[in-house]
C-alpha positions as YAML, in Angstrom:
chain: A
units: angstrom
residues:
- id: 1
  name: MET
  ca: [-25.95, -45.27, 104.41]
- id: 2
  name: ALA
  ca: [-23.03, -47.38, 105.62]
- id: 3
  name: ASN
  ca: [-23.65, -49.96, 108.29]
- id: 4
  name: ASN
  ca: [-21.48, -50.60, 111.34]
- id: 5
  name: THR
  ca: [-19.64, -53.43, 109.57]
- id: 6
  name: ASP
  ca: [-18.46, -51.00, 106.88]
- id: 7
  name: ALA
  ca: [-17.08, -48.66, 109.54]
- id: 8
  name: LEU
  ca: [-15.10, -51.52, 111.05]
- id: 9
  name: LEU
  ca: [-13.58, -52.39, 107.67]
- id: 10
  name: THR
  ca: [-12.52, -48.82, 106.87]
- id: 11
  name: PRO
  ca: [-8.90, -48.25, 107.86]
- id: 12
  name: SER
  ca: [-8.31, -45.15, 109.95]
- id: 13
  name: MET
  ca: [-5.60, -42.66, 109.22]
- id: 14
  name: PRO
  ca: [-2.34, -43.01, 111.17]
- id: 15
  name: HIS
  ca: [-2.56, -41.57, 114.67]
- id: 16
  name: SER
  ca: [-1.60, -42.35, 118.24]
- id: 17
  name: PRO
  ca: [-4.32, -41.51, 120.75]
- id: 18
  name: GLN
  ca: [-1.91, -42.36, 123.56]
- id: 19
  name: ALA
  ca: [0.76, -39.91, 122.36]
- id: 20
  name: GLU
  ca: [-1.83, -37.17, 121.75]
- id: 21
  name: GLN
  ca: [-3.19, -37.68, 125.26]
- id: 22
  name: ALA
  ca: [0.30, -37.75, 126.77]
- id: 23
  name: VAL
  ca: [1.21, -34.43, 125.11]
- id: 24
  name: LEU
  ca: [-1.96, -32.77, 126.42]
- id: 25
  name: GLY
  ca: [-1.62, -34.40, 129.84]
- id: 26
  name: SER
  ca: [2.00, -33.20, 130.08]
- id: 27
  name: MET
  ca: [0.92, -29.63, 129.41]
- id: 28
  name: LEU
  ca: [-1.86, -29.89, 132.01]
- id: 29
  name: ILE
  ca: [0.43, -31.20, 134.76]
- id: 30
  name: ASP
  ca: [3.48, -29.09, 133.88]
- id: 31
  name: ALA
  ca: [2.90, -25.65, 132.38]
- id: 32
  name: ASP
  ca: [6.68, -25.27, 131.96]
- id: 33
  name: CYS
  ca: [6.65, -27.68, 129.01]
- id: 34
  name: VAL
  ca: [3.93, -25.80, 127.10]
- id: 35
  name: LYS
  ca: [6.34, -23.49, 125.24]
- id: 36
  name: ASP
  ca: [8.43, -26.43, 124.01]
- id: 37
  name: VAL
  ca: [5.33, -28.20, 122.74]
- id: 38
  name: MET
  ca: [3.98, -25.07, 121.05]
- id: 39
  name: ASP
  ca: [7.30, -24.68, 119.20]
- id: 40
  name: LYS
  ca: [6.88, -28.16, 117.70]
- id: 41
  name: LEU
  ca: [3.18, -28.86, 117.18]
- id: 42
  name: GLN
  ca: [0.16, -27.26, 115.56]
- id: 43
  name: ALA
  ca: [-3.51, -28.02, 116.13]
- id: 44
  name: GLN
  ca: [-3.81, -29.93, 112.84]
- id: 45
  name: ASP
  ca: [-1.15, -32.38, 114.05]
- id: 46
  name: PHE
  ca: [-3.79, -33.83, 116.39]
- id: 47
  name: TYR
  ca: [-6.01, -36.37, 114.67]
- id: 48
  name: LEU
  ca: [-8.75, -36.58, 117.27]
- id: 49
  name: ARG
  ca: [-11.08, -33.56, 117.24]
- id: 50
  name: THR
  ca: [-11.38, -33.37, 121.03]
- id: 51
  name: ASN
  ca: [-7.59, -33.37, 121.42]
- id: 52
  name: ARG
  ca: [-7.27, -30.73, 118.70]
- id: 53
  name: GLU
  ca: [-9.81, -28.51, 120.49]
- id: 54
  name: ILE
  ca: [-8.01, -28.89, 123.82]
- id: 55
  name: PHE
  ca: [-4.67, -28.09, 122.17]
- id: 56
  name: GLU
  ca: [-6.14, -24.98, 120.50]
- id: 57
  name: THR
  ca: [-7.54, -23.86, 123.84]
- id: 58
  name: ILE
  ca: [-4.18, -24.34, 125.56]
- id: 59
  name: TYR
  ca: [-2.46, -22.53, 122.67]
- id: 60
  name: HIS
  ca: [-4.71, -19.48, 123.02]
- id: 61
  name: MET
  ca: [-4.23, -19.47, 126.78]
- id: 62
  name: PHE
  ca: [-0.46, -19.67, 126.27]
- id: 63
  name: VAL
  ca: [-0.46, -16.80, 123.76]
- id: 64
  name: TYR
  ca: [-2.34, -14.61, 126.25]
- id: 65
  name: SER
  ca: [-0.10, -15.70, 129.18]
- id: 66
  name: GLN
  ca: [-2.98, -17.27, 131.08]
- id: 67
  name: PRO
  ca: [-2.27, -19.98, 133.66]
- id: 68
  name: ILE
  ca: [-2.59, -23.50, 132.27]
- id: 69
  name: ASP
  ca: [-3.83, -26.45, 134.32]
- id: 70
  name: GLY
  ca: [-6.84, -28.76, 134.36]
- id: 71
  name: VAL
  ca: [-9.14, -26.27, 136.07]
- id: 72
  name: THR
  ca: [-8.26, -23.23, 133.94]
- id: 73
  name: VAL
  ca: [-8.41, -25.20, 130.68]
- id: 74
  name: ALA
  ca: [-11.83, -26.62, 131.66]
- id: 75
  name: GLY
  ca: [-13.02, -23.07, 132.33]
- id: 76
  name: GLU
  ca: [-11.73, -21.82, 129.00]
- id: 77
  name: LEU
  ca: [-13.32, -24.75, 127.14]
- id: 78
  name: GLU
  ca: [-16.62, -23.93, 128.85]
- id: 79
  name: LYS
  ca: [-16.28, -20.24, 127.96]
- id: 80
  name: ASN
  ca: [-15.71, -21.21, 124.31]
- id: 81
  name: GLY
  ca: [-18.72, -23.54, 124.19]
- id: 82
  name: LEU
  ca: [-16.56, -26.67, 123.94]
- id: 83
  name: TYR
  ca: [-17.40, -28.03, 127.39]
- id: 84
  name: ASN
  ca: [-19.79, -30.96, 127.73]
- id: 85
  name: ASP
  ca: [-20.63, -33.61, 130.34]
- id: 86
  name: ASN
  ca: [-17.48, -35.60, 129.52]
- id: 87
  name: THR
  ca: [-14.97, -32.73, 129.42]
- id: 88
  name: ARG
  ca: [-13.99, -32.71, 133.10]
- id: 89
  name: SER
  ca: [-13.51, -36.49, 133.23]
- id: 90
  name: TYR
  ca: [-11.52, -36.44, 129.99]
- id: 91
  name: LEU
  ca: [-9.19, -33.71, 131.30]
- id: 92
  name: LEU
  ca: [-8.72, -35.73, 134.50]
- id: 93
  name: GLN
  ca: [-8.00, -38.81, 132.40]
- id: 94
  name: LEU
  ca: [-5.36, -36.88, 130.42]
- id: 95
  name: MET
  ca: [-3.59, -35.96, 133.65]
- id: 96
  name: GLU
  ca: [-3.90, -39.47, 135.10]
- id: 97
  name: VAL
  ca: [-2.49, -41.31, 132.06]
- id: 98
  name: THR
  ca: [0.53, -39.01, 132.01]
- id: 99
  name: PRO
  ca: [2.79, -39.96, 134.90]
- id: 100
  name: THR
  ca: [5.38, -37.29, 134.10]
- id: 101
  name: SER
  ca: [6.06, -34.57, 131.57]
- id: 102
  name: ALA
  ca: [9.72, -35.60, 131.36]
- id: 103
  name: ASN
  ca: [9.08, -37.50, 128.10]
- id: 104
  name: VAL
  ca: [6.87, -34.88, 126.47]
- id: 105
  name: MET
  ca: [9.24, -34.30, 123.53]
- id: 106
  name: GLU
  ca: [9.12, -38.02, 122.72]
- id: 107
  name: TYR
  ca: [5.32, -37.86, 122.75]
- id: 108
  name: VAL
  ca: [5.55, -34.79, 120.50]
- id: 109
  name: ARG
  ca: [7.77, -36.68, 118.06]
- id: 110
  name: ILE
  ca: [5.22, -39.49, 117.82]
- id: 111
  name: VAL
  ca: [2.39, -37.01, 117.16]
- id: 112
  name: GLN
  ca: [4.53, -35.29, 114.49]
- id: 113
  name: ASP
  ca: [5.37, -38.60, 112.82]
- id: 114
  name: LYS
  ca: [1.71, -39.64, 112.67]
- id: 115
  name: ALA
  ca: [0.72, -36.22, 111.28]
- id: 116
  name: LEU
  ca: [3.38, -36.55, 108.57]
- id: 117
  name: MET
  ca: [2.12, -40.03, 107.72]
- id: 118
  name: ARG
  ca: [-1.41, -38.63, 107.34]
- id: 119
  name: GLN
  ca: [-0.11, -35.88, 105.04]
- id: 120
  name: VAL
  ca: [1.68, -38.47, 102.88]
- id: 121
  name: ALA
  ca: [-1.43, -40.67, 102.78]
- id: 122
  name: SER
  ca: [-3.54, -37.67, 101.80]
- id: 123
  name: ALA
  ca: [-1.11, -36.67, 99.04]
- id: 124
  name: ALA
  ca: [-1.01, -40.26, 97.78]
- id: 125
  name: ALA
  ca: [-4.81, -40.37, 97.69]
- id: 126
  name: GLY
  ca: [-4.84, -37.13, 95.71]
- id: 127
  name: ILE
  ca: [-2.30, -38.48, 93.23]
- id: 128
  name: THR
  ca: [-4.27, -41.71, 92.88]
- id: 129
  name: ALA
  ca: [-7.45, -39.74, 92.25]
- id: 130
  name: MET
  ca: [-5.71, -37.64, 89.59]
- id: 131
  name: ALA
  ca: [-4.28, -40.73, 87.90]
- id: 132
  name: GLY
  ca: [-7.67, -42.42, 88.07]
- id: 133
  name: SER
  ca: [-9.33, -39.48, 86.35]
- id: 134
  name: ARG
  ca: [-7.46, -40.44, 83.16]
- id: 135
  name: ARG
  ca: [-7.13, -36.83, 82.18]
- id: 136
  name: ALA
  ca: [-3.59, -36.02, 81.13]
- id: 137
  name: ALA
  ca: [-4.22, -32.33, 81.84]
- id: 138
  name: ASP
  ca: [-4.68, -33.15, 85.53]
- id: 139
  name: LEU
  ca: [-1.31, -34.88, 85.58]
- id: 140
  name: ARG
  ca: [0.55, -32.10, 83.72]
- id: 141
  name: HIS
  ca: [-0.23, -29.56, 86.42]
- id: 142
  name: PRO
  ca: [0.05, -31.32, 89.79]
- id: 143
  name: PRO
  ca: [-0.77, -29.39, 92.98]
- id: 144
  name: TRP
  ca: [2.77, -29.81, 94.39]
- id: 145
  name: PRO
  ca: [5.81, -27.65, 93.51]
- id: 146
  name: GLN
  ca: [7.87, -28.73, 90.52]
- id: 147
  name: ARG
  ca: [11.66, -28.85, 90.43]
- id: 148
  name: PRO
  ca: [13.29, -26.95, 87.55]
- id: 149
  name: GLY
  ca: [13.56, -29.16, 84.50]
- id: 150
  name: HIS
  ca: [10.75, -31.48, 85.62]
- id: 151
  name: GLY
  ca: [7.30, -31.24, 84.15]
- id: 152
  name: ASP
  ca: [8.28, -28.36, 81.85]
- id: 153
  name: GLY
  ca: [8.55, -30.43, 78.68]
- id: 154
  name: GLY
  ca: [12.30, -30.80, 79.01]
- id: 155
  name: HIS
  ca: [12.97, -27.08, 78.53]
- id: 156
  name: GLY
  ca: [14.65, -26.57, 81.88]
- id: 157
  name: ALA
  ca: [18.27, -27.08, 82.86]
- id: 158
  name: GLY
  ca: [19.50, -30.63, 82.89]
- id: 159
  name: ARG
  ca: [17.53, -32.06, 79.96]
- id: 160
  name: ARG
  ca: [18.16, -35.77, 79.46]
- id: 161
  name: ASP
  ca: [19.58, -35.26, 75.95]
- id: 162
  name: GLU
  ca: [22.02, -32.57, 77.11]
- id: 163
  name: PRO
  ca: [25.59, -33.60, 78.04]
- id: 164
  name: VAL
  ca: [26.29, -33.34, 81.76]
- id: 165
  name: GLY
  ca: [29.02, -30.77, 81.24]
- id: 166
  name: ARG
  ca: [26.65, -28.30, 79.57]
- id: 167
  name: ALA
  ca: [23.92, -28.82, 82.19]
- id: 168
  name: VAL
  ca: [26.35, -28.05, 85.02]
- id: 169
  name: ARG
  ca: [27.64, -24.77, 83.57]
...
């Protein structure tokens, strides 16, 4: 079992708790921005589980045209079994740390950027694990899409030994 020192030495994945909180706080203080946020973010873009659960709750309320504010979201979290002793204070904190929803799309961009960075880090870890397995078969069939002519043994268009003119035709 890892000790507390090990946890401190383990780097966390890219995320911005402040931006995640500002997005959620914006939606709680201004229901008019919810549609714009829903068009840009998905639950998995939130790194922190609590924030992801709150976002999912707001999303479901939005889909069913329910009113969205601190009180209604708290009620929905409670109904879904996600409410605990800290929920009300955390929702209040989200609204307090967000002075205005005017910058919500900037907060959204930060959350998107961090989610993309996590996806890249995850893909890199997968590639490193495949390369570390030292099995050529793992490397011949990677889990990402291949471009024509790459990874097919040179049988696709644009082979390196083919003149450019023939490859373009």
